[in-house]
N, C-alpha and C positions, 0 to 999 in steps of 0.2 A: 752278485745276485741282488735283485731289488727286494726290499722287505715286503713287496706286494706279491711275492712268489706264490705259486699254486701249492707250495708245501704248507702254507698256513692251515692250521686246524681250527676246529670249532672252539678249542680252548685257548686260541692265541689271544694275546692282549692287544687291544687297539690303543695306540698311543698317539696323542695329539702333541705336536712340537711347536713351541713358541720360540722363534728365532732361527729357523732353518732356512737360510737364504743362500743364493749363489751370487758370486761376484767375479769381477775380472779386473785386470790392470796390473802393472808392474808392482805397485805399492799396496795392492789389495791384500789384507790379512784375512783369510777365510774365517767365517764365524765358527765358534767352537762346536755348534750343533752339526755343522757340515763336516768338520775334520774328525770328530769323535763320535757323536751320537748316531749320525746316519750310517757310517760304515760299521759301527758296532751292531746296530739293529739289522743291517744287511747280512750279517753272518748267521743270524738266527731267525730266518723268515718263517720257520714253523712255529715260533713262539710269539712273535710280535708282528703287527702290521701298523704302518704309519697311516692313521685314519684321517688326520687333518694337519694343516700347517697354518699358524697365525703369524703374519708379519705386519710391519707398519703400513705397507701398501698391498693392495690386492695383486698388483702386477708382480711384486716381488714373490709373493706366495705362489702365484701361478707359474712363475719362471722356475721355482724350485720343483714344483710338481712335474712340469714338462721336462726339464733338464735331467731329472732323476728318474724319469719314467714311472712315476708313482700314479698309475692310472686310476686307482680307486681312492686316492687321497683328495679331500676337499680343501680348497684354499680359502682363507679368511683374512679380512682386515678389520673385522669387528670383534672386539674382545668379548662383548656380551653374547653375541651369536656363537662364537667359538666355545665359550664356557657352557652354553646350553646344548651343545651338539651331543646328542645321545650316544654316538658311536665312540666317544673318547672314554676309555676305561682308565687311562693313566695320562696325565698331562706333564710333559717335560718342559721346564722353563730354563732356557739357555740364552739369557740376554744380560745386559749390564745390571749390576747389583742394585742401583737405586730404583730400577723398574720392577724388581722382584715383587714387592708387596702389592703394588697396584695391579699387577698381572695375576697374582695368586688369589687375591680376595674373591673375585667373581667365580673362579673355578672351585675354590673351597666352598663357597655358598651353594654351588651346583653339585656338591658332594663328589668331586673328582679326587681320586688319589693323585699324589703329586711327587714328581722327581724334580728337585731344584738343584741348580748348581750352587756350589759353595763360593762365597759366603751366602748364608741364607738371607741375611738382611744387611743393610748399610751400617747397622749398629746392633748391639746386643739387645737393647730394648725392642727394636723392630723385629729381630729374630724371635724373641720371646712372645711378642704379640701374635706373630704368625703361628707359632707352636700352640698357643692357647686356642686359637681358632680351629686348627685341625684336630686337636684333642677333643674339643667340644663336639665335633662332627664324627669323631671316631674314624678318621681317614688314615689310610696307609701312606707313609711318606718315605722318600729316599733322598738323601743328601749326597752331592757329588764329591765325597771324600774317597776318590777312587784308588788312592795309593794303597788302601787296605786290601785291594784285590791284586796287587802286584805279586807275581809268583815268588819272588825273593822274600817279600814281607811275610807271606803266608808260610814260607819255609822257616824263617826265623821264629815265627810264632810257634810252629811245630817243635822246633828244637828246644825252645824255652819251656813250653808247657809240658813237654815230655821229660823235663829235667836233665836233658843231655849235657848242658853246661853247668848244672848244679845251681846253687844259689847265686843270683846276680849280685856282684860286688860293686860294679860301676857301669855307668852309661855315659858316653861322650859323643858329641856331634860337632863337626866343624863344616861350614859351608860358605860359599861365596857366589854371588850372582851379579852379573853386570847390570841387571835391571836397576840396582840401587847405587851404581857407581858414578864416576865423574862424567860419563858420556851417555847419550841417549840417541837411539836410532830415530831419525827425523820422521820415519814412517809410523812410529808409535804414537798413539793418541795420548793427549795430556791427561785423559781420564784416570789412568792408573797412577798418576803422580799427584793427585789431589786427594787428600785424606778424607774429605767429606763423602767421597763416593764409596768408601768401605772396601774397595778392591785395589790392593796395592802390595808392595813388597812384604809388609808385615802379615797381611791376612792370607795372601795367596801362596807364594813359594814357601814362606816360613810356616804358615798355618798348615798347609798340606804336609810338609815335612815333619812337623811336630806331631801331628795326628797319626801319621804312619808309624813313627817311632814308638809312641806310647801304645798304639794298638799292637805292634809286634811284641813289645816287652810285656804287655798285659797287666800293667800296674797303674793305679791312680797316682796323681801328683798330690803330695802333702803340703809342700811349701815352695815358694820361689823367692829368690833375691836377684833382681834384674837391673840391667841398664838398657834402656831403649832410646836410641839416639838418632838424630838426623845430622850426619856429618857432611853431606853434600846438599846444600840448599840451592845450588845451581848446577846445571848440566850443560855440557857443550853438545850440540847436535852433530851427528855423523851421518854420512850417506850409506848406501848399500855396500860400499867398499870400505866402510869404517873410516872414511876420511872426514876431517872436520869441515863443516860447511860455513863456519864463521858466525854462528848464531848461538846465543846462550839463553836458556830458559830456566825458570824457577820451578821448584817443587817443595812440598811441605810434608812429604811422607817419610816414614822411618826408613833407615837404611843400615842400621847396626843394632843387633840384639845380642846381649850376652846374659846368660842365666846360670846361676848356681842354685840347684834345687834339690829337693828330697822327694823320693817316691814314698808311698804310704808305709813301706817296711823299712824306711830310712836308707834305702839305696841312694847314693849320690848320683845326680845327673847334671852334667855340665854341657852348655850349648854356646857356641859362637856362630852367629849367622850374619854375614856382612855383605854389604854392597861394594863392588869394586871389580878390578880385573882379576882374571885367573892367576893363580900362583906362578911366579917366574921360576920356581925351583921344582916344578913338576908335580905338586900335589893335585889330587883330583878336586873338582868343585864341590863334591859332597864326600865326607869321610866320617863314618860312624863306627865306633867300637863298643861292643858289649862284652864285658868280662864276667866270668863266673868262676865258682870254686872248682869246677871240673872241665872247663873249656872256655873258648873265646869265639866271638863272632866279629867279622869285619864286613861292612858293606860300603860300597863307593859308587859314585856316578859322575859322569862328565857334566851333569847339569844339576844345579840346585833345585830346579823344577823336576824333582825326581819322580813325581807322579806322571810325568810325560816322557821319561827317559828310562832306558834299561838300567837295572841295578846289578852291579857285580858283587856277588856274595861269596865269601870264603868263611870256613869255620873248621874248628878242630876241637875234639873233646876226648876224654879218656875212652879208649877203645875204638876210636875212628882210625881210618887208614891215612894217617898224617893229616895234611891240610886238604880239605875237600872244597872244590870249586863248584858252585851250584850252576846248573844249566837252565837258563830261562826258556829254552826251546828256540829252534832256528827261525820259526815263523812269528815269534813274539813281537808285537808292535805295542809299545807301552801306551801311546796316545789312545789307541783304539781299544786294545784288549783289557785295560784296566776298567774302562767304562763298560765294556762288554760284561765284565765280571759282576758289575752292579746290576745290570739288567738280568743276567742269568740268575743271580741270587734272589732278586725280587720275584722272578717267575717261580722259583722253587719254594721260597719260604714265605711268600706274602700271606698265605692262609694260616701259618703257624707261628710266625715271629711276633713277639710282643712289641711294646712301644719303642724299645731301643736295642741296638745290637750290643752296645758296650764293647767288651773285649772278646765276645764269642767269635770263634773262627767261622762258623756258618752264619748265614744271614746277611743283612745289609744295613749300613749306617742310616739313621733316620734323623728327623728334625731335632729330636732330643740330643742325639750325639752332636749335632751342629751347635745347639745352644751351649752344651758343655764346653766346646772349643771356643765359642764366642766369649764365654765367661772367663776361661783361662787366659785368653789374650788380654782381656780387660785387667785381670789381676797382675799380669806381667807388667803392663803399663803403670798400674797403681804402685807396684813395688819400685819401679824406676822413679816415678814422680815423688814418692815419699822417702826414698832412700832406705826403706825398711824391708825386712823379710816378711812376706805375706803368707798367711795360712790360706790354703785354697780348697780344703777338703769339702766345703759346702757347695762347690760348683756342681757336684754330682747329685744334689738333692732336688727333687721335684715334688 
């Protein structure tokens, strides 16, 4: 069903999307707005209408409007005209990270509420400067940390907050992603392998995974002692069949993160997030254990990009019927439905939620939540660079 459905009500939110385009070709990687935002909005046409699309060319915006049958959607190739379009209640920015700030500024100046993909900026300074501007305008913001809306993560949060597993005694995470390994699909852009762009192994799969874990546990980080390494400075290109094509390319992005940290109540947290091939002995690509005085939680996934893949959750506690396996639901699509959860929460809580969600189960993550994560990633790098344990309690201060 198109988001332009007749089900739309007078209270529906009109959203303008930057970066919703259609493509074709064997090696075409569909834009995130097309694979996640559009189908998410299509599920709730009574709450949202796509009012406009801004792309780099008018023909691209018109193609999206026509191919998706968005009959009342206005196409744009002018950022200034798009920002001034009065029908946009909310602007979604789903493009490469280095473009975020320049696309956000005119929309902020026009007093538009903003939904931006994570990372918010190519650096923490850039993210903080964007946050400062939206706070001055008192705008509502959403950041695309959609793992917080995964059903399994919300169930873990419920188990922990209701004291089902008692006091948490340890948290451990182990993950592997081929994105940071010795090979690279030749269809992938070099963009995510250049650290200057701010969108890479460290910020995206690791950043999303770390945020989801801390959100589920519901505790702030007190300190970190970390090693952040680039073990693969070159990668061999492979084709669609994973066969080497005889070309080697360089990269300067992080591909191994190990952390020994403490949460604010001195609960130990250990993390190893590495680039490379999947385990040859059968381990899943994501493995998380949370132990408590009255029970235990295990969640796993076949992908380190666990914000995009189903999470298999098992848990047991005093009084439970043995080991319980959580059901995500037969129709659950992680790529679409986690983003859908952000839109649903914005619709429900936009008039009541304060400036940041923090660890609240209800509501939506905002630019403040984004800046906290940006700061935490910086401190992890600082710990690695200095070889010291770093106190991080001040990352939560505004």
